[in-house]
One Martini backbone bead per residue (centre of mass of N, CA, C, O) as a GRO file, in nm:
protein
  300
    1MET     BB    1   8.398  12.200  11.194
    2ASP     BB    2   8.599  11.957  11.278
    3SER     BB    3   8.885  11.821  11.423
    4ASN     BB    4   8.981  11.738  11.109
    5GLY     BB    5   8.854  11.970  10.906
    6VAL     BB    6   8.561  11.906  10.844
    7VAL     BB    7   8.337  11.996  10.584
    8THR     BB    8   7.992  12.034  10.523
    9ARG     BB    9   7.842  12.012  10.205
   10ARG     BB   10   7.638  12.145   9.933
   11ILE     BB   11   7.608  11.987   9.614
   12GLU     BB   12   7.538  12.069   9.287
   13ALA     BB   13   7.445  11.777   9.081
   14ASN     BB   14   7.268  11.638   8.836
   15GLY     BB   15   6.998  11.762   8.983
   16LEU     BB   16   7.135  11.736   9.266
   17THR     BB   17   7.201  11.681   9.617
   18PHE     BB   18   7.514  11.681   9.792
   19GLU     BB   19   7.665  11.538  10.066
   20VAL     BB   20   7.986  11.681  10.168
   21ASP     BB   21   8.297  11.595  10.262
   22GLU     BB   22   8.563  11.835  10.350
   23ILE     BB   23   8.916  11.882  10.261
   24ALA     BB   24   9.143  12.122  10.229
   25PRO     BB   25   9.423  12.236  10.126
   26ALA     BB   26   9.646  12.440  10.278
   27GLY     BB   27   9.735  12.602   9.995
   28GLY     BB   28   9.498  12.544   9.834
   29SER     BB   29   9.422  12.524   9.523
   30THR     BB   30   9.530  12.257   9.267
   31GLY     BB   31   9.310  12.084   9.089
   32ARG     BB   32   9.296  11.841   9.296
   33LEU     BB   33   9.094  11.547   9.320
   34ALA     BB   34   8.948  11.352   9.589
   35LEU     BB   35   8.715  11.094   9.528
   36CYS     BB   36   8.495  10.936   9.762
   37LEU     BB   37   8.339  10.611   9.736
   38HIS     BB   38   8.094  10.446   9.873
   39GLY     BB   39   7.908  10.191  10.016
   40PHE     BB   40   7.739   9.911  10.130
   41PRO     BB   41   7.591  10.061  10.419
   42GLU     BB   42   7.717  10.344  10.398
   43SER     BB   43   7.924  10.646  10.389
   44LYS     BB   44   8.118  10.921  10.415
   45PHE     BB   45   8.230  10.822  10.697
   46SER     BB   46   8.423  10.589  10.580
   47TRP     BB   47   8.655  10.839  10.514
   48ARG     BB   48   8.776  10.964  10.788
   49PHE     BB   49   9.086  10.854  10.753
   50GLN     BB   50   9.155  10.977  10.451
   51LEU     BB   51   9.110  11.284  10.418
   52PRO     BB   52   9.361  11.402  10.563
   53LEU     BB   53   9.570  11.273  10.381
   54LEU     BB   54   9.480  11.393  10.107
   55ALA     BB   55   9.511  11.690  10.187
   56GLY     BB   56   9.818  11.660  10.264
   57LEU     BB   57   9.871  11.587   9.939
   58GLY     BB   58   9.690  11.827   9.781
   59TYR     BB   59   9.391  11.761   9.804
   60LEU     BB   60   9.065  11.775   9.733
   61ALA     BB   61   8.857  11.633   9.976
   62TRP     BB   62   8.592  11.407   9.886
   63ALA     BB   63   8.279  11.285  10.058
   64PRO     BB   64   8.002  11.154   9.942
   65ASN     BB   65   7.678  11.108   9.940
   66LEU     BB   66   7.509  10.914   9.775
   67ARG     BB   67   7.250  10.855   9.620
   68GLY     BB   68   7.012  10.798   9.893
   69TYR     BB   69   7.210  10.912  10.107
   70GLY     BB   70   7.141  11.070  10.365
   71GLY     BB   71   7.149  11.418  10.259
   72SER     BB   72   7.093  11.327   9.991
   73SER     BB   73   6.937  11.271   9.732
   74ARG     BB   74   6.607  11.073   9.683
   75PRO     BB   75   6.526  10.915   9.438
   76LYS     BB   76   6.274  10.753   9.274
   77GLY     BB   77   6.321  10.451   9.176
   78VAL     BB   78   6.512  10.228   9.010
   79ALA     BB   79   6.613  10.399   8.758
   80ALA     BB   80   6.776  10.613   8.940
   81TYR     BB   81   7.016  10.360   8.977
   82ASP     BB   82   7.158  10.364   8.730
   83ILE     BB   83   7.473  10.358   8.608
   84ASP     BB   84   7.456  10.615   8.433
   85LYS     BB   85   7.372  10.803   8.670
   86LEU     BB   86   7.617  10.748   8.856
   87VAL     BB   87   7.831  10.853   8.662
   88ALA     BB   88   7.707  11.136   8.628
   89ASP     BB   89   7.754  11.222   8.917
   90VAL     BB   90   8.061  11.220   8.907
   91GLU     BB   91   8.098  11.418   8.676
   92ALA     BB   92   7.947  11.654   8.822
   93LEU     BB   93   8.130  11.675   9.069
   94ILE     BB   94   8.386  11.740   8.920
   95ALA     BB   95   8.282  11.996   8.785
   96ALA     BB   96   8.210  12.145   9.058
   97SER     BB   97   8.520  12.149   9.160
   98GLY     BB   98   8.731  12.221   8.912
   99ALA     BB   99   8.893  11.993   8.816
  100THR     BB  100   9.200  11.865   8.642
  101GLU     BB  101   9.232  11.634   8.861
  102THR     BB  102   9.145  11.278   8.927
  103LEU     BB  103   9.084  11.088   9.220
  104LEU     BB  104   8.965  10.765   9.264
  105ILE     BB  105   8.803  10.641   9.563
  106ALA     BB  106   8.685  10.299   9.624
  107HIS     BB  107   8.399  10.111   9.763
  108ASP     BB  108   8.226   9.881   9.652
  109TRP     BB  109   7.981  10.041   9.505
  110GLY     BB  110   8.172  10.272   9.442
  111ALA     BB  111   8.356  10.080   9.265
  112ILE     BB  112   8.163  10.026   9.042
  113ILE     BB  113   8.150  10.315   8.948
  114ALA     BB  114   8.456  10.358   8.907
  115TRP     BB  115   8.502  10.150   8.689
  116HIS     BB  116   8.309  10.288   8.486
  117CYS     BB  117   8.455  10.553   8.471
  118ALA     BB  118   8.721  10.432   8.361
  119MET     BB  119   8.604  10.283   8.108
  120ARG     BB  120   8.482  10.577   8.005
  121ARG     BB  121   8.680  10.812   8.038
  122ILE     BB  122   8.652  11.041   8.223
  123ARG     BB  123   8.699  11.336   8.330
  124THR     BB  124   9.024  11.391   8.474
  125LEU     BB  125   9.114  11.104   8.503
  126THR     BB  126   9.429  10.966   8.665
  127ARG     BB  127   9.323  10.785   8.914
  128LEU     BB  128   9.289  10.452   9.086
  129VAL     BB  129   9.100  10.325   9.374
  130ILE     BB  130   9.043   9.991   9.495
  131MET     BB  131   8.805   9.836   9.735
  132ASN     BB  132   8.668   9.541   9.743
  133LEU     BB  133   8.633   9.524   9.406
  134PRO     BB  134   8.587   9.394   9.115
  135HIS     BB  135   8.612   9.365   8.811
  136PRO     BB  136   8.341   9.313   8.619
  137THR     BB  137   8.461   9.086   8.440
  138ARG     BB  138   8.569   8.906   8.667
  139PHE     BB  139   8.298   8.854   8.797
  140ALA     BB  140   8.158   8.727   8.551
  141GLU     BB  141   8.361   8.494   8.519
  142ASP     BB  142   8.335   8.370   8.822
  143ILE     BB  143   8.032   8.325   8.902
  144GLY     BB  144   7.983   8.066   8.716
  145ALA     BB  145   8.251   7.889   8.847
  146ASN     BB  146   8.185   7.985   9.162
  147PRO     BB  147   8.021   7.868   9.429
  148ALA     BB  148   8.125   8.051   9.658
  149GLN     BB  149   8.032   8.318   9.527
  150ARG     BB  150   7.736   8.254   9.498
  151ARG     BB  151   7.687   8.230   9.802
  152LYS     BB  152   7.785   8.524   9.873
  153SER     BB  153   7.552   8.649   9.657
  154TRP     BB  154   7.255   8.601   9.765
  155TYR     BB  155   7.151   8.898   9.830
  156VAL     BB  156   7.094   8.994   9.541
  157ALA     BB  157   6.836   8.827   9.505
  158PHE     BB  158   6.686   8.927   9.756
  159PHE     BB  159   6.679   9.238   9.655
  160GLN     BB  160   6.446   9.181   9.430
  161ILE     BB  161   6.243   9.194   9.639
  162PRO     BB  162   5.976   9.335   9.748
  163TRP     BB  163   6.015   9.520  10.061
  164LEU     BB  164   6.167   9.299  10.235
  165PRO     BB  165   6.457   9.413  10.257
  166GLU     BB  166   6.375   9.671  10.407
  167ARG     BB  167   6.258   9.527  10.651
  168PHE     BB  168   6.517   9.381  10.733
  169LEU     BB  169   6.704   9.639  10.767
  170THR     BB  170   6.492   9.809  10.978
  171ARG     BB  171   6.456   9.627  11.190
  172LYS     BB  172   6.539   9.686  11.500
  173GLY     BB  173   6.692   9.954  11.427
  174ALA     BB  174   6.885   9.835  11.204
  175ASP     BB  175   7.049   9.576  11.291
  176ALA     BB  176   7.155   9.458  11.018
  177VAL     BB  177   7.351   9.688  10.964
  178GLY     BB  178   7.533   9.656  11.208
  179GLN     BB  179   7.597   9.349  11.146
  180ALA     BB  180   7.748   9.389  10.881
  181PHE     BB  181   7.996   9.495  11.033
  182LEU     BB  182   8.040   9.323  11.292
  183GLY     BB  183   8.018   9.036  11.160
  184MET     BB  184   8.260   9.082  10.940
  185ALA     BB  185   8.459   9.172  11.127
  186VAL     BB  186   8.764   9.121  11.279
  187ASP     BB  187   8.801   9.412  11.404
  188LYS     BB  188   8.558   9.514  11.625
  189SER     BB  189   8.683   9.779  11.751
  190ARG     BB  190   8.620   9.956  11.481
  191PHE     BB  191   8.292   9.910  11.581
  192PRO     BB  192   8.149  10.097  11.760
  193GLU     BB  193   7.851  10.212  11.855
  194PRO     BB  194   7.863  10.496  11.712
  195VAL     BB  195   7.914  10.378  11.430
  196LEU     BB  196   7.669  10.194  11.406
  197ASP     BB  197   7.459  10.418  11.458
  198HIS     BB  198   7.506  10.578  11.206
  199TYR     BB  199   7.415  10.356  11.002
  200ARG     BB  200   7.137  10.303  11.116
  201LYS     BB  201   7.024  10.592  11.085
  202ASN     BB  202   7.055  10.608  10.780
  203ALA     BB  203   6.856  10.364  10.715
  204LEU     BB  204   6.602  10.520  10.872
  205LEU     BB  205   6.557  10.703  10.667
  206PRO     BB  206   6.343  10.816  10.454
  207GLY     BB  207   6.393  10.586  10.186
  208ALA     BB  208   6.684  10.464  10.218
  209ALA     BB  209   6.659  10.156  10.190
  210THR     BB  210   6.544  10.159   9.905
  211ALA     BB  211   6.778  10.304   9.770
  212MET     BB  212   6.998  10.098   9.841
  213VAL     BB  213   6.856   9.853   9.696
  214ASN     BB  214   6.826   9.985   9.406
  215TYR     BB  215   7.107   9.929   9.306
  216TYR     BB  216   7.057   9.620   9.268
  217ARG     BB  217   6.809   9.635   9.086
  218ALA     BB  218   6.935   9.798   8.855
  219ALA     BB  219   7.168   9.602   8.794
  220TRP     BB  220   6.990   9.361   8.720
  221ARG     BB  221   6.828   9.501   8.486
  222GLY     BB  222   7.131   9.615   8.368
  223ARG     BB  223   7.349   9.372   8.331
  224SER     BB  224   7.452   9.411   8.034
  225ARG     BB  225   7.605   9.694   8.136
  226MET     BB  226   7.809   9.580   8.368
  227THR     BB  227   7.975   9.444   8.103
  228PRO     BB  228   8.150   9.597   7.901
  229ALA     BB  229   8.334   9.587   7.615
  230GLN     BB  230   8.471   9.842   7.736
  231ASN     BB  231   8.718   9.724   7.988
  232THR     BB  232   8.941   9.924   7.998
  233VAL     BB  233   9.220  10.069   8.192
  234GLU     BB  234   9.447  10.346   8.170
  235VAL     BB  235   9.487  10.407   8.456
  236PRO     BB  236   9.631  10.406   8.737
  237THR     BB  237   9.606  10.115   8.967
  238LEU     BB  238   9.473  10.040   9.295
  239ILE     BB  239   9.451   9.743   9.492
  240VAL     BB  240   9.265   9.683   9.792
  241TRP     BB  241   9.261   9.367   9.994
  242GLY     BB  242   9.061   9.203  10.204
  243GLU     BB  243   9.080   8.861  10.275
  244GLU     BB  244   8.817   8.860  10.490
  245ASP     BB  245   8.581   8.835  10.277
  246ALA     BB  246   8.232   8.756  10.295
  247ALA     BB  247   8.147   8.857   9.979
  248LEU     BB  248   8.449   8.819   9.847
  249GLU     BB  249   8.673   8.673   9.648
  250ALA     BB  250   9.016   8.674   9.593
  251SER     BB  251   8.996   8.534   9.301
  252LEU     BB  252   8.900   8.810   9.153
  253VAL     BB  253   9.183   8.948   9.101
  254PRO     BB  254   9.310   8.766   8.926
  255GLY     BB  255   9.331   8.908   8.586
  256THR     BB  256   9.310   9.223   8.586
  257GLU     BB  257   9.563   9.286   8.401
  258ARG     BB  258   9.401   9.255   8.127
  259PHE     BB  259   9.250   9.555   8.191
  260VAL     BB  260   9.513   9.666   8.373
  261PRO     BB  261   9.825   9.752   8.307
  262ASP     BB  262   9.841   9.966   8.562
  263LEU     BB  263   9.901   9.750   8.832
  264THR     BB  264   9.828   9.743   9.186
  265VAL     BB  265   9.857   9.495   9.453
  266ARG     BB  266   9.704   9.464   9.787
  267TYR     BB  267   9.707   9.262  10.069
  268LEU     BB  268   9.499   9.196  10.373
  269PRO     BB  269   9.548   9.020  10.626
  270GLY     BB  270   9.291   8.997  10.856
  271VAL     BB  271   9.081   9.152  10.665
  272SER     BB  272   8.800   9.287  10.571
  273HIS     BB  273   8.581   9.449  10.369
  274TRP     BB  274   8.635   9.708  10.574
  275VAL     BB  275   8.928   9.822  10.514
  276GLN     BB  276   8.943  10.146  10.571
  277GLN     BB  277   8.826  10.101  10.873
  278GLU     BB  278   9.002   9.851  10.991
  279ALA     BB  279   9.294   9.953  10.824
  280PRO     BB  280   9.399  10.264  10.806
  281GLU     BB  281   9.706  10.260  10.837
  282THR     BB  282   9.772  10.067  10.604
  283VAL     BB  283   9.615  10.205  10.380
  284ASN     BB  284   9.754  10.485  10.403
  285ALA     BB  285  10.040  10.387  10.339
  286MET     BB  286   9.971  10.290  10.055
  287LEU     BB  287   9.859  10.549   9.940
  288GLU     BB  288  10.101  10.736   9.985
  289ALA     BB  289  10.306  10.578   9.822
  290TRP     BB  290  10.155  10.568   9.549
  291LEU     BB  291  10.110  10.888   9.521
  292THR     BB  292  10.447  10.940   9.562
  293GLY     BB  293  10.625  10.702   9.420
  294GLN     BB  294  10.647  10.470   9.615
  295PRO     BB  295  10.680  10.190   9.763
  296VAL     BB  296  10.444   9.954   9.825
  297PRO     BB  297  10.347   9.817  10.095
  298GLN     BB  298  10.317   9.547  10.275
  299ALA     BB  299  10.148   9.366  10.475
  300LYS     BB  300  10.201   9.258  10.821
   0.00000   0.00000   0.00000
């Protein structure tokens, strides 16, 4: 257990082993799970500021390393990272927790998975929080008509090339991974050397870079299923969006209400894509208010 009360566990789910950071609620099990899904090229560590808050609100707070990341299982092959398998991982983790209510909180690639979980109405899902990742249908609508977004998404095409993306990510001690955080961040003080070193070391684990890139390869090959016809989300949803996102246009957010009737959106000016790590105090205040039924504050 670390100083924040985090215990790292190994959870068997969907035929894989997941490395999970956990903080349990003080009063014991409530049947309420907050499952935090990280993005690329992050890890469970990206939720270090949110887990204590969620446990304090009575949730069993879990932040797993997704398949392919950190100490979680790293299946080989592009097909192992198909969206159906990623959704099945979430369903299996929820089942392993014994939850009767599930709050999904997700960022970047984790949020792609979370959107699909919500659109598929998976078991026990009662609330959804999305950080800096648009609804899949909004992205599909915008990418064709928005040259700025197409330019920002250049790396998705690059990641389809065999072996070269992995070489790029891991050369010079995975410097490109560290620069992904530091270069995009507005408040660079939030990414000191120990934080960057954590992410670089994760990318340098055997097979990790290939697994991370395979998310994009699998999505490209199965792109017809990345925007399903059943695209509505019935559960209450909060979107938190850092406006200085170098990878995604803020124009992707308006229009989401067509697919998510119970939607709350909050923008964070002067905050980058790495919203929950760069502005944890503001993000946590929004989370706490929304989860407790209070007015969700605007960013100052």
